[in-house]
LUMDORO-928369 format. One record per residue (C-alpha): residue in three letters; x, y, z. Coordinates in steps of 0.05 Angstrom, whole numbers, plus 5000, padded with zeros to 4 digits. Layout:
! residues N
ALAXYZ...
This chain:
! residues 457
MET612848025434ASN613448715404ALA616348435339TRP610547935335ARG605548505343ILE609048905287ARG608748295240PHE601448175258SER599648905245PHE603348905178THR599848265157SER592948535177LEU594249175139LEU596348785077ILE589848375079ILE585649005085VAL589249315025ILE588248694983VAL580848635000GLY579949374985CYS583249294917ILE578848704899SER572549094919THR574949684877MET576149254816ASN569248914822PRO563749394844LEU559048804855ALA563748454903VAL560548324971THR564648135032ARG563547455061SER558447505116GLN553947025153SER548547575152VAL547947565075THR541647255045ALA541647094971LEU535347024929VAL537746624868GLY534646414802GLY527946784796THR525347264743LEU525947954773ILE520948524762ASP524849084796GLY519249604795TYR522550084745GLY518449834687GLY523949534645PRO524248814618PRO524348274672ILE531248034692ARG532147274683ASP536346844730SER536647414780VAL540947454842ILE539147914899LEU543847984958ILE540948225024GLU545248455082GLY541448635145GLU535349045127ARG537749275059ILE539249034989LYS546748984979ALA547048804905VAL542648604847GLY545048204787GLN544647544750VAL547346844757GLY554246844726THR555547584737LEU554147684811SER557347184858VAL553946934920PRO558647004980GLU560946375014GLY556746225075ALA550746625051ASN543646385066VAL541346184996ILE533946184980SER532245894912THR527246294871GLU527645844811GLY521045844774MET518646454811THR517247174796VAL520847624845LEU518248334855PRO518148904905GLY513548824965LEU506649074947TRP503449714971ASP496049784986MET494450524986HIS487450495017VAL486450045077HIS482450085141LEU485749675196MET480149835245ILE475049415206ASN475348695182GLY469848565132HIS463848625179SER457548885144ASP454349275201TYR458549905214GLU453950165269HIS454749515308TRP462249485296ASP463450205316LYS459650115381THR462449425399TYR469749395382PRO473450055393PRO476549795459LEU479749235418PHE482149645358GLU489249765383SER490449105419VAL487048595374ILE483648825311MET488849295279PRO494648805293ALA490648245262SER489248665200ALA496548865194LYS498948145199GLN493947915146LEU496348455098LEU503648275108LEU502547525098ALA498947715033GLY505348055007VAL503548765027THR509849065058SER507349795057ALA500350075066ARG496750725075ASP491250715128LEU485951235114GLY481451335173ALA482251095245PRO482451345317LEU488851755323GLU492151455384ALA490550735365ILE493150765294LEU499451135314ALA500850625368VAL500050045320ARG504350385266ASP509850505317ARG509649805345ILE510449525275ASN516350005262ARG519649765327GLY518849045306GLU514148865363ILE508548615318PRO508548395245GLY505448835192PRO506849285133THR510349945141LEU504450405154TYR503051105130VAL496951355168SER492151935165GLY488751845232PRO481552125233PHE477852355171ILE477153105164GLN470053295143HIS464553805154GLU460953405208PRO462352705235TYR456952185227PRO453452025293GLY457451545335THR463851625294GLU466952225329HIS473051825353PHE475451735281ARG472052305244TRP473453035260GLY468853585238VAL471354285221HIS467754945230GLY471155505193PRO478055575163ASP481455705230ASP478555065259ALA480654685197ARG487854925204ALA487754765279LYS485354055266VAL490653935213ARG496054215259ARG493853755314LEU494453155268ALA501153385241GLU504053495311ALA501552805332GLY505652505275VAL500952285220ASP503652155150CYS498052455109ILE491252805115LYS484652475094LEU479252955070ILE472152725054ASP465453035038GLN469153675019ASP463153874977GLN459553995044MET465154455068THR466355175047MET471755274995GLU475555675047GLU475455085095VAL477854605040ARG483555075021ALA485455155094VAL486054395103VAL490354315041ASP494754925054GLU496054745127ALA497654025109HIS502554235055LYS505954715105HIS507354095146HIS509753705085LEU503753235087THR500152985026VAL492553075023VAL488052505003ALA480852684982HIS474552294967ALA472052314895HIS464952034901ARG461352644876PRO463053154822GLU463553744869GLU468353364914ILE472953294855ARG472254014832ARG473754294901GLY479553814912LEU482754024846ARG481854764861ALA484954684930GLY490854264904VAL489853574936ASP495053064919CYS490952434910PHE483652244900GLU480351624926HIS474951174894THR471451164827GLY465151544844LEU459351894810ALA454851304827THR451551064763ALA453651634718PRO456751344654GLU462951784655TYR466252394687PRO463253064664PRO467253444612ASP468954024658ILE472153544709ILE476253204654THR478553904631MET480554084702ILE484353424711ARG488153534645GLU489954234665ARG492653974731THR496653404702ALA499653874650LYS503054264707MET509353854710ASN512354274766LEU506854024813GLY508653294801PRO503652744783LEU496252764803PHE494952094837TRP488451714840THR486651074879PRO480350804845THR478850204892VAL474849834838HIS475149104857PRO469649124911LEU464949394857LEU467348944801ASN467248304843TYR461048394886GLU456248014841TYR461147434833ILE462147384908ARG454647434919ASP453446844873ASN459746454890PRO461046594964GLU466446054975MET471746594985LEU468046815047ASP470046145079ASP477446255066PRO480746205135SER486246695115TRP482047275142HIS481446935210VAL488847035226GLY489747405292LEU482347465307PRO478847135366ASP473446615351GLU467847065375ILE469747625328ILE470347135270ALA463446875286ASP460647585289ILE463547765221LYS460947115190ALA453947245217SER453947945187ILE455547695117ARG451447065117HIS446947345063PRO451347745015GLU445447884969ARG441948265025LEU447448755043ALA444949475036TYR452149695024PHE452249374955GLN445149444929ILE446949984878THR453449634858PRO450649234799ASN448549904767ARG455350214780ARG459449644753PRO458449764678THR460850494685LEU467650344717LYS471850164656ARG470050804620LYS471651234681ILE478350894693HIS480450994621GLN478251724624LEU482851834683MET488651474649GLU487751864584SER487752504624GLY494752374652VAL492852134722VAL497551634756LEU493251074784LEU495050714849ILE493050044876GLY488550114936THR482749684958ASP478549985014SER480749365050GLY476449225111ILE469749435083PRO464248895080MET466848235052ASN473448575032PHE478548215074HIS485648455085SER488447765066GLN485147784997SER483948494976THR490448724943TRP491348144894ARG483948204876GLU484948944858LEU490848774814ASP486948214781ALA481048674768TRP485549194735VAL488648694688ASN482948214673GLU476948674678LEU479649354659GLY484849144608ILE490749494643ASP497749254625PRO500348794681MET506949184688THR503049824695ALA498749504749ILE504849244787ARG508349924785ALA501850214813ALA502849754873THR510449854880TYR514050444849TRP508750984845PRO506250934917SER513351044942VAL513851664898LEU507451964926MET509651824998ASN516552104983VAL520151475004ASP522351234935ASP529651284957GLU528250745009VAL522950274980GLY518550134919THR523749814875ILE528949264882SER535649624877GLU542049704916GLY541550074982LYS534050034990TYR530349655043ALA529548915026ASP521948915017ILE521348334969ILE516147814951ALA516347204905VAL510946774875ARG511546134835GLY509846264762ASP509546854715VAL505347414744LEU505847834681ARG501647294647TYR497647054707ILE496847644754ASN492247244800LEU498146814822LEU499147374873GLN493447074914ASP498546564940VAL505146914954ASP510746414969ILE516046884999VAL514947525038ILE521047915061LYS520448585096HIS526548995116GLY530848375106ARG526647925152ARG522847345122TYR515647275145ARG513346755095
């Protein structure tokens, strides 16, 4: 018996040595494992901006990407679960950098904010998250919600209890004074000390960023206190950019990312703001200045008003009870009457000029949609923003895709984990039949959605 054990041990050791030598000779060798999934045959856009990789092979083991290569150079392990991506574009899971899980397209905010807060955490936010994920959004930044509810939903998603994108959340807005009836998700500040205290409270609760709005109504000392305290806690600061003074104060205080393409019907950004932006983007040691323009609700409103068929798409019903669906439908029955959009036709012609001013000034644009605002459903918003960039604003499709994959991960300091398809990163991957670099709107119907190695669609 002892001799048998010695022979068995020697044989086992010999096998281990041989396998180790094979792995050393071929760095792409992957051990045989029933847990390996192989995506084979598609055209890969990996997020780095280089030429697409034809006949790609992506090996997933557990939650992460094990290897990336091509048919003929990277072998698929025997016993792997093979998913054909022939005829598809394969790309990193999308990010949406401006969503509101607490709202679902309803047009009457006052009614919504009074009626549904008790259902935010248990029904409405989970429904929004599921809709985003099924649309190919595997990461999202939620900018404005009740603190406890949004943290609870984020953490339930992270624990795998409910489906949804990986969330990066701000919790409540920080502003001078909350609008009446919104105190549960908007926090006012009164003086620099109070500003710091509010930011500390959010940081200690575990938010991922700070959302600052109406900063032109705050003192400059309060704005600086918010930004400085957030940066002490290693949190990025997101600021509204609707009005010129909001932008000026945000730049002076050192915010990391601006939201929206504002200035109402002004034809372009004023020269002094463009000068300030250029001065900021020239400071390479500070990293990029990011901007989430959220243009598609403005660019698409008139089309939706005149062609409201998209409002009947049942994709935005997912996870919502019938009575809430009926309430939302009733609120948007007459798109042409919505006060929210009455000035939009006058704003629309100014958007292209403003976007190109930002790009020419060195800003890094990010895909974000204001998802959840009236008629802007979580199941449809992200692909519509990408489509608007490419087909309305003339932005290169690869640039648009990187604004929804690579660059968001850089801003949120998680580019070592997600944002591109490469070895060792989380397997957040989507695939769509056809060539998205030629037809970006193919993303409205994503065929495969994988998040952290688990397939959801």
